[in-house]
C-alpha positions in Angstrom: 76.3 84.3 113.7 75.5 87.7 114.1 77.6 88.3 116.9 80.2 87.2 114.8 78.9 90.0 112.3 79.0 92.7 115.7 82.5 92.0 116.7 83.8 91.9 113.2 82.3 95.4 112.5 83.4 97.2 115.4 86.7 95.6 114.9 86.9 97.0 111.5 85.5 100.3 112.2 88.6 100.9 115.1 91.4 99.7 112.6 89.6 102.1 109.3 90.2 104.7 112.0 93.1 104.0 113.9 95.5 105.2 110.7 93.9 108.7 110.8 94.7 109.3 114.1 97.9 107.9 114.2 98.4 110.1 111.1 97.1 113.1 112.6 99.8 112.8 115.8 102.4 112.6 113.1 101.4 115.5 111.4 101.0 117.8 114.3 104.8 116.6 115.5 106.2 117.2 112.0 104.8 120.5 112.1 106.4 121.7 115.3 109.5 119.6 115.0 110.7 120.1 111.8 113.2 123.4 111.8 116.2 124.6 109.9 118.2 123.2 112.4 116.9 119.5 111.8 118.4 116.7 109.1 115.4 116.3 107.4 115.4 112.6 106.0 113.3 111.5 103.3 113.5 107.1 104.3 111.0 106.7 101.1 112.2 104.9 97.8 114.5 106.8 95.5 111.2 106.5 92.9 109.4 108.3 95.6 111.6 111.0 96.5 111.9 111.6 92.6 108.3 111.7 92.2 108.6 115.0 95.0 110.1 115.6 98.6 110.4 118.5 101.0 113.0 121.1 100.6 116.4 120.1 101.8 115.8 116.5 102.0 118.0 114.0 101.8 116.9 110.8 100.5 117.9 107.2 102.6 115.8 104.5 102.3 114.7 102.8 105.1 116.4 99.6 104.1 119.6 101.6 103.6 119.9 103.7 107.2 121.9 101.7 109.2 124.3 101.9 106.3 124.1 105.5 105.1 123.4 107.2 108.2 126.9 107.7 109.3 127.6 109.6 105.9 125.4 112.5 106.2 124.5 112.6 110.0 127.6 111.2 111.9 126.6 112.9 115.5 124.3 111.0 117.3 123.2 114.6 119.1 122.0 116.0 115.9 118.1 116.3 115.8 117.3 113.9 112.8 113.8 114.1 111.2 112.2 111.2 109.2 109.4 110.9 107.0 107.6 108.6 104.2 104.9 108.3 102.9 102.3 107.5 106.0 105.1 106.9 109.2 105.5 103.4 109.0 108.7 103.4 107.5 109.9 106.2 109.5 109.3 104.2 112.4 111.4 101.7 111.5 114.0 104.0 110.6 113.5 105.4 114.0 114.1 102.4 115.8 117.2 101.4 113.5 118.7 104.6 114.7 117.8 104.7 118.5 119.2 101.8 118.5 122.3 102.5 116.7 122.6 105.3 119.2 121.2 108.4 117.7 118.8 110.6 120.3 117.1 112.8 119.2 115.3 111.2 116.3 111.5 111.8 115.7 109.0 110.4 113.3 106.9 113.0 111.0 105.0 110.9 109.3 104.0 111.1 105.8 105.0 113.5 103.1 101.9 114.6 101.8 100.6 116.3 105.1 104.3 117.7 105.7 104.3 119.3 102.1 101.1 121.1 103.2 103.2 122.7 106.1 106.6 122.8 105.2 
């Protein structure tokens, strides 16, 4: 039983730290890659977007990205920077866009971190 508790504790500690390092990578990536030539897209819900968003960001929820992206970014070579609350939904949207043939798509991570640098 003691072995199980130790394995559980190690696994829990690893999983608790993993999101922090992932978020920091996304924060650094967003910090260097958001510029005036980027198409900035907030993939959170409309409610989240209305509660606060980055200046010049377009709201396209990640569940609607496939249907709506062409209206805002028909050029598949244009730089697209995605963000959400933590980076998870932005990663889903990024995968969708890459599958659609978009070439320059970046997951910048979470809104709270990005609003401090934008």
